[in-house]
C-alpha positions as CSV (number, residue, x, y, z in Angstrom):
1,M,67.6,104.1,97.7
2,S,65.6,100.5,97.8
3,G,68.0,98.8,99.7
4,G,68.0,95.9,97.7
5,T,70.2,94.0,95.6
6,G,71.4,96.8,93.8
7,M,70.0,95.1,90.3
8,E,67.9,98.4,90.7
9,D,70.4,100.5,89.0
10,R,71.1,98.1,86.3
11,Q,67.4,97.6,85.2
12,D,67.4,99.4,81.9
13,A,70.8,98.0,81.2
14,E,71.0,94.2,80.0
15,R,74.5,92.9,79.9
16,P,74.8,89.9,76.9
17,L,75.9,86.9,78.4
18,A,78.0,84.0,77.4
19,L,78.5,80.2,78.9
20,V,81.8,78.8,77.8
21,T,82.4,75.4,78.8
22,G,86.3,74.1,79.0
23,A,87.9,77.0,80.2
24,G,90.0,75.3,82.5
25,R,93.3,75.2,80.8
26,S,94.6,79.1,81.2
27,A,96.6,78.7,78.1
28,G,93.3,77.5,75.8
29,I,91.0,79.1,73.4
30,A,88.2,78.9,76.1
31,A,90.0,80.3,78.6
32,S,91.0,83.5,76.0
33,A,87.5,83.7,74.8
34,T,86.4,84.4,78.5
35,L,89.2,86.7,79.4
36,N,88.0,88.8,76.3
37,L,84.4,88.3,76.9
38,A,84.7,89.5,80.5
39,R,87.0,92.6,79.0
40,A,84.2,93.8,76.9
41,E,81.9,94.0,79.9
42,W,80.0,90.5,79.1
43,D,78.7,88.3,82.1
44,V,80.6,85.4,81.2
45,A,79.8,81.6,83.3
46,F,82.3,79.2,82.7
47,T,82.9,75.6,83.3
48,Y,86.1,73.7,83.8
């Protein structure tokens, strides 16, 4: 173990990344898309 950031374990397993804008409303389309992407193991960045 190198004592690094933990990213060494994921080095070969890249996950897809999504940027979702307008996810501030809990009942909106963007919020739903953000949750579904996260459940599908995507890395998600969002704004509101």
